[in-house]
C-alpha positions, 0 to 999 in steps of 0.5 A: 567569529563569523568562521564559527558561525558558519562552521556551526550552521554546516554542522547543523545542516548535517545533522538535517541530513542525516536525520532525514537519511535516517527517516528515508531509510525507516520509510524504505523498510516500512514500504517493502514491508508493506509490499510484502503484505500486498503482493500476494493477491496479485498471484492469486487466479481470478477464479479464486478471488471470485470464489472469496467474492462469493463468500463476501457476499453471504454475508453482504453488508455493502452491494457487491459493486463496492468490491469493483472500487478497489481496483479494475482487476476486482472489478472485473471479476466482481462483474463477472461473479454471476452468484454476486448478482 
């Protein structure tokens, strides 16, 4: 009887592990998809980002320094784009 309980528990744990591994694979795929969506902007030259910021500033609802809150690169670009100020 005790052997059966142990075997049942092992089976239950194996199912939990399999489920967790499946979830991990799903999350890995999602991460790769999101990285692909975010990465292209890293390759844009600062000059082009500056032009985008200038276009954004035309319809500015937020102050220009909000752009500097995204990352240090955007902060540098925003601070060195005179048309924003």
